[in-house]
NUNURO-485109 format. One record per residue (C-alpha): residue in one letter; z, y, x. Coordinates in Angstrom, 1 decimal. Each point is the difference from the previous one (the first is absolute). Layout:
residues N
A|Z|Y|X .
...
//
This chain:
residues 197
M|-21.4|16.9|9.3 .
S|1.4|-3.1|1.7 .
E|-2.3|-2.5|1.7 .
H|0.0|-2.2|-3.1 .
G|-1.4|2.9|-2.1 .
Q|3.1|0.7|-2.0 .
Q|0.9|3.6|-0.7 .
P|3.7|0.6|0.8 .
E|1.9|1.2|-3.1 .
D|1.5|2.8|2.1 .
L|0.6|1.1|3.5 .
R|3.5|-1.5|0.1 .
G|-1.3|-3.4|-1.1 .
W|-2.7|0.1|2.6 .
L|2.4|1.0|2.8 .
M|2.4|-2.8|-1.0 .
A|-2.8|-2.5|0.2 .
V|-1.0|1.2|3.5 .
Q|3.6|0.0|1.1 .
E|0.4|-3.5|-1.4 .
E|-3.0|-1.3|1.9 .
K|1.6|1.4|3.2 .
L|3.3|-1.7|-0.8 .
V|-1.8|-3.3|-0.6 .
Q|-2.0|0.4|3.2 .
G|3.3|0.9|1.9 .
A|1.6|-3.2|-1.4 .
L|-3.0|-2.0|1.1 .
D|0.5|1.5|3.5 .
G|3.6|-1.2|0.0 .
D|1.7|3.2|-1.1 .
K|3.1|-1.2|-1.9 .
V|0.9|3.5|-1.2 .
A|-3.4|0.3|-1.7 .
F|0.6|-3.4|-1.7 .
G|3.5|1.1|-1.0 .
I|-1.5|3.1|-1.8 .
L|-2.4|-2.3|-1.8 .
V|2.9|-2.2|-1.1 .
E|1.8|3.0|-1.4 .
R|-3.1|1.2|-1.8 .
Y|-0.7|-3.4|-1.7 .
K|3.5|-1.4|-0.4 .
R|0.1|1.0|-3.7 .
Q|-3.4|-1.6|-0.8 .
V|1.0|-3.3|1.7 .
L|3.4|0.0|-1.7 .
G|-1.5|0.8|-3.4 .
M|-2.5|-2.8|0.2 .
S|2.6|-2.4|1.3 .
Y|2.3|0.8|-2.8 .
S|-2.8|-0.6|-2.6 .
F|0.0|-3.6|1.3 .
T|3.7|-0.7|0.7 .
K|1.9|2.2|-2.5 .
D|2.6|0.0|2.7 .
F|0.7|3.1|2.2 .
H|1.6|-1.9|2.9 .
A|-2.9|-2.5|0.1 .
S|-2.5|2.9|-0.2 .
E|1.6|1.6|3.1 .
D|-0.2|-3.3|1.9 .
I|-3.6|-0.4|-1.0 .
A|-0.8|3.6|1.1 .
Q|1.5|-0.7|3.5 .
T|-2.1|-3.2|0.3 .
V|-3.2|1.9|-1.2 .
F|0.4|2.7|2.7 .
V|0.7|-2.5|2.7 .
K|-3.2|-1.9|-1.0 .
A|-2.0|3.2|-0.2 .
Y|1.1|1.1|3.5 .
K|-0.8|-3.4|1.5 .
S|-3.5|-0.1|-1.7 .
L|-1.1|3.6|0.4 .
D|-2.9|-1.2|2.2 .
N|-1.5|-1.6|-3.2 .
L|-0.3|3.3|-1.7 .
E|-3.7|0.9|0.2 .
D|-0.1|3.3|-1.9 .
L|2.9|2.4|0.8 .
E|-0.6|1.9|-3.3 .
K|0.8|-3.2|-1.8 .
F|3.5|-0.4|1.4 .
P|1.7|0.4|-3.4 .
A|-2.1|-2.6|-1.7 .
W|0.3|-2.4|3.0 .
L|3.8|0.4|-0.2 .
S|-0.1|-0.6|-3.7 .
K|-1.7|-3.3|0.6 .
I|2.6|-1.1|2.5 .
T|2.7|1.0|-2.5 .
Y|-1.6|-2.0|-2.8 .
S|-0.4|-3.2|2.1 .
T|3.6|0.4|1.3 .
C|1.3|0.3|-3.6 .
K|-2.0|-3.1|-1.0 .
D|1.5|-1.9|2.9 .
W|3.5|1.1|-1.1 .
L|-0.6|-1.1|-3.5 .
R|-1.2|-3.5|1.1 .
K|3.0|-0.4|2.3 .
E|2.6|1.3|-2.5 .
K|-1.4|-1.8|-3.1 .
R|2.0|2.5|-2.2 .
E|-0.5|-0.1|-3.7 .
A|-0.7|3.4|-1.5 .
V|2.6|1.5|-2.2 .
T|-1.9|1.0|-3.1 .
L|1.3|2.3|-2.8 .
Q|0.6|-3.0|-2.2 .
K|2.1|-1.8|2.7 .
L|1.9|3.2|0.6 .
Q|0.8|0.4|-3.7 .
E|1.0|-3.7|-0.4 .
N|2.0|-0.6|3.2 .
G|2.7|2.7|-0.9 .
Q|-0.5|1.8|3.3 .
L|0.2|3.3|-1.9 .
K|3.1|0.7|-2.0 .
Q|-1.8|1.9|-2.8 .
G|-3.4|-1.7|0.2 .
I|-3.3|1.8|1.0 .
A|0.3|2.7|-2.7 .
G|3.6|0.8|1.2 .
A|-1.2|0.2|3.6 .
V|-2.8|2.4|-0.9 .
A|2.4|2.1|-2.1 .
T|2.8|0.2|2.5 .
G|-1.8|-0.4|3.3 .
E|2.3|-2.9|1.0 .
G|-2.1|-2.8|1.4 .
L|-3.2|2.0|-0.5 .
E|-1.3|-1.0|3.5 .
N|0.1|-3.7|-1.1 .
V|-1.8|0.8|-3.2 .
I|-2.8|1.9|1.8 .
S|-0.4|-2.8|2.6 .
A|-0.2|-2.6|-2.8 .
A|-2.5|2.1|-1.9 .
L|-2.2|0.2|3.0 .
T|-0.5|-3.8|-0.3 .
E|-1.9|0.7|-3.2 .
L|-2.8|1.6|2.1 .
P|-2.8|-1.6|2.0 .
E|0.6|0.1|3.7 .
N|-2.3|3.0|0.8 .
L|1.6|2.1|-2.7 .
Q|3.5|-0.9|1.2 .
M|-0.9|1.4|3.4 .
V|-1.4|3.3|-1.3 .
V|3.0|0.5|-2.3 .
A|2.5|-0.8|2.7 .
L|-1.7|2.3|2.5 .
R|-0.1|2.9|-2.5 .
F|3.4|-0.3|-1.7 .
Y|2.2|-1.6|2.7 .
E|-1.4|1.7|3.0 .
K|-1.3|3.2|-1.7 .
L|-3.3|-0.1|1.7 .
T|-2.9|2.2|-1.0 .
Y|-3.1|-1.4|-1.5 .
R|-1.9|0.8|3.2 .
D|2.5|-1.8|2.2 .
I|-0.1|-3.1|-2.3 .
A|-3.8|0.1|0.0 .
D|-0.2|0.3|3.8 .
F|2.5|-2.8|0.5 .
L|-1.8|-2.4|-2.4 .
D|-3.5|1.2|1.0 .
V|-1.0|0.9|-3.6 .
P|-1.2|3.2|-1.6 .
V|2.7|2.4|-1.5 .
S|-1.6|-0.6|-3.4 .
T|0.7|-3.7|0.3 .
V|3.7|0.7|0.8 .
R|0.2|2.3|-3.1 .
G|-1.5|-2.7|-2.2 .
M|2.3|-2.7|1.4 .
L|3.1|2.2|-0.5 .
Y|-1.0|0.7|-3.6 .
R|-0.6|-3.7|-0.8 .
G|3.2|-0.9|1.8 .
T|2.3|2.5|-1.7 .
Q|-1.6|-0.9|-3.4 .
T|0.7|-3.7|0.5 .
L|3.6|0.8|1.1 .
R|0.6|2.1|-3.1 .
K|-1.2|-2.8|-2.2 .
A|2.1|-2.6|1.8 .
L|3.1|2.1|-0.1 .
S|-0.5|1.1|-3.7 .
R|0.4|-3.7|-1.1 .
Y|3.6|0.1|1.3 .
L|0.9|3.5|-1.0 .
K|-0.7|-0.7|-3.6 .
K|2.5|-2.9|-0.1 .
//
């Protein structure tokens, strides 16, 4: 049992948690290699959350770099080493919000995508042929509340497990399951309006 009274799901999970605490401690002690390993471990989570806000892969990569620089510079503020993923998630969230304020970009919704002629065959054609499907999915994400956008992006763009998402967002796995269910149901309803046309 960990010092917070949580039973590890399995030995591998427990060992990874112990290893992660050592990596975080090493990074706090100035070990850049240890921090580099943490970057590799959490890059997908940060990119997924960033993409849920930006709907732009290049911007997401820029945000991810900024997030890890901020995290490295403020490691001393991390009080509980076990909470590194949730702490990093908060830095990612605030960095994304800053980006949105600076960029003042208007979200491309499904309706705008359908009306602006960006897709040769419309939304239904993009879904059927796969051409422009990435734009359709990005636009469909705007139909979701922010918290559901993040969970859906982490699961489907970055292919994270429920446990990884839960750790990163500091919520129970059951909450992630519920959010993914609500998110995918909402996306289906939003898309079905255009697929029937």
